[in-house]
C-alpha positions in Angstrom: 126.0 76.3 141.9 126.6 79.1 139.3 124.8 77.1 136.7 121.8 76.7 139.0 121.7 80.5 139.6 121.9 81.1 135.8 119.0 78.7 135.2 117.0 80.4 138.0 117.7 83.8 136.5 116.7 82.6 133.1 113.5 81.2 134.5 112.7 84.5 136.3 113.3 86.5 133.1 111.0 84.2 131.1 108.3 84.5 133.8 108.7 88.3 133.9 108.5 88.4 130.1 105.3 86.3 130.0 103.8 88.5 132.8 104.5 91.6 130.7 102.9 90.0 127.7 99.8 88.9 129.6 99.4 92.3 131.2 99.7 94.0 127.8 97.0 91.6 126.4 94.6 92.4 129.2 95.3 96.2 129.2 94.8 96.7 125.5 92.8 93.7 124.4 95.7 92.4 122.2 96.3 88.8 121.0 99.3 87.0 122.4 101.3 87.1 119.2 101.0 90.9 118.8 101.6 91.5 122.5 104.8 89.3 122.3 106.0 91.3 119.3 105.6 94.6 121.3 107.4 93.3 124.4 110.2 92.1 122.1 110.4 95.5 120.5 109.4 94.2 117.1 106.2 96.3 117.1 105.3 99.7 118.5 102.4 99.9 120.9 101.5 103.5 120.0 101.4 102.7 116.3 99.4 99.5 116.9 96.8 101.4 119.0 96.6 104.2 116.6 96.0 101.9 113.6 93.3 100.1 115.5 91.5 103.3 116.4 91.7 104.5 112.8 90.4 101.1 111.5 87.5 101.2 114.0 86.5 104.8 113.0 86.6 103.9 109.3 84.6 100.7 109.7 82.0 102.5 111.8 81.3 105.0 109.1 82.2 103.0 106.0 78.7 103.2 104.4 77.7 106.6 105.8 76.3 109.1 103.2 74.8 112.5 103.8 72.5 112.0 100.8 70.8 108.9 102.0 70.5 110.3 105.6 68.8 113.4 104.2 66.4 111.3 102.2 65.5 109.2 105.2 64.8 112.1 107.7 63.6 114.7 105.2 66.2 117.3 106.2 67.1 120.2 103.8 70.6 120.4 102.4 72.6 123.1 100.8 74.5 121.4 98.0 77.6 122.9 96.3 77.6 121.9 92.6 80.1 122.2 89.9 79.9 125.5 88.0 80.0 127.4 91.3 76.3 126.7 91.9 74.4 126.1 95.1 71.0 124.6 95.6 69.0 124.3 98.7 66.7 121.2 98.5 65.4 118.0 100.0 66.6 114.7 98.7 63.7 112.7 97.2 65.6 109.7 95.9 69.2 108.4 95.8 69.9 106.3 92.7 73.1 104.6 91.6 74.4 107.6 89.7 71.9 110.4 90.3 69.8 111.9 93.0 66.4 113.5 92.7 66.0 116.8 94.5 63.0 119.0 95.4 64.3 122.5 95.4 63.3 124.6 98.4 62.8 127.7 96.3 60.1 127.2 93.8 59.5 123.5 94.5 61.0 122.3 91.2 62.2 118.7 90.9 65.5 118.1 89.3 68.0 115.3 88.8 71.6 115.8 89.6 74.5 113.4 88.8 76.4 112.6 92.0 79.7 113.6 90.4 78.3 117.2 90.2 78.1 117.5 93.9 81.2 119.0 95.7 79.9 119.5 99.2 76.8 119.5 101.4 75.7 121.0 104.7 72.6 121.8 106.7 71.3 125.3 105.8 71.1 126.2 109.5 74.9 125.7 109.7 75.5 128.2 107.0 77.2 130.9 109.1 79.5 128.3 110.9 80.4 126.7 107.6 81.1 130.1 105.9 83.6 131.0 108.7 85.6 127.9 107.7 85.5 128.7 104.0 88.1 130.4 101.9 89.0 130.3 98.2 92.1 129.3 96.2 92.7 132.4 94.2 94.1 130.5 91.2 90.9 128.4 90.9 88.0 130.4 92.2 86.9 131.7 88.8 87.5 128.4 87.0 84.6 126.2 86.0 85.8 122.7 86.2 84.0 119.6 85.1 83.9 116.5 87.4 86.5 113.9 86.9 84.7 110.7 85.8 87.5 108.1 86.1 88.5 107.3 89.7 92.1 106.7 88.7 92.4 110.3 87.5 91.1 111.8 90.7 93.2 113.2 93.6 94.4 110.2 95.6 93.7 110.7 99.3 93.7 107.4 101.2 91.5 106.2 104.0 94.6 105.9 106.1 95.6 109.6 105.6 92.1 110.8 106.4 91.8 108.5 109.3 95.1 109.6 110.9 94.1 113.2 110.5 90.9 112.4 112.2 92.6 110.5 115.0 95.2 113.2 115.6 92.6 116.0 115.4 94.7 117.8 112.9 93.5 121.0 111.3 93.2 120.4 107.6 92.2 122.3 104.5 90.2 120.4 102.0 90.3 122.1 98.5 87.7 121.3 95.9 88.3 121.2 92.1 86.8 124.6 91.8 88.8 126.2 94.6 86.6 126.2 97.7 88.9 125.7 100.7 87.2 124.3 103.9 89.3 124.5 107.0 88.6 122.5 110.2 89.0 119.1 111.8 87.8 115.9 110.2 84.7 114.6 111.9 84.2 111.3 110.1 85.3 109.4 107.0 83.3 107.1 104.8 83.9 105.4 101.5 82.8 108.3 99.3 82.6 111.3 101.7 84.2 112.9 104.7 83.1 115.6 107.0 84.9 118.6 108.3 83.9 120.5 111.4 84.9 124.1 111.2 86.3 126.1 114.1 82.9 127.7 114.5 81.2 124.3 114.9 79.6 123.9 111.5 79.9 120.5 109.7 80.3 120.3 105.9 80.5 117.1 104.0 83.0 116.9 101.2 82.6 114.4 98.3 85.9 112.7 97.8 85.5 112.7 94.0 85.5 116.5 94.1 88.7 116.9 96.1 91.7 118.4 94.5 94.0 118.7 97.5 94.2 118.0 101.2 96.5 120.3 103.1 97.8 119.5 106.6 100.1 121.4 109.0 103.7 121.2 107.9 105.9 119.2 110.3 
């Protein structure tokens, strides 16, 4: 009799376990193997869902670039260039290493190497972007050349940027020449990421020009 009750209890436990796995699969669109690991305590549901959201966001914007978008729709951009220069222009062509600009003031055409570009934003967002801009005092007067080799640049992984995006963390992105843009990350692509300032302006940072990403201390 006791053995029969034990077998029944064991059967009920297995059924309850499978019910929990099936419910988890349906609720969060998980495969059975991963749902089983979560129910067994071998994986954390919150971490799994966070990782999936981050991967979805990154994949959706993987090839996004403000330069090609501006070329397609003809919008003006304010571009921050190395040497503490700014130019307001329309993008005429995007080539492998260079872009062709038509300057808004004077109408001159010029070529700019992509590595010279630190940031970009729409001119009508100037005030909102400026409200999220500060300067690193140690670097603001330095003229710094772009870093040509990817392995020598500041390492800021997709995962780190994606988690900051998912958690809506306030971050400060610091360029090689000391511009500090404060806000929340709006999107992340292979070569760029956007910060939305508290005032609502969006500025695109080029990852090759990043020298530091600061996050709130734990």
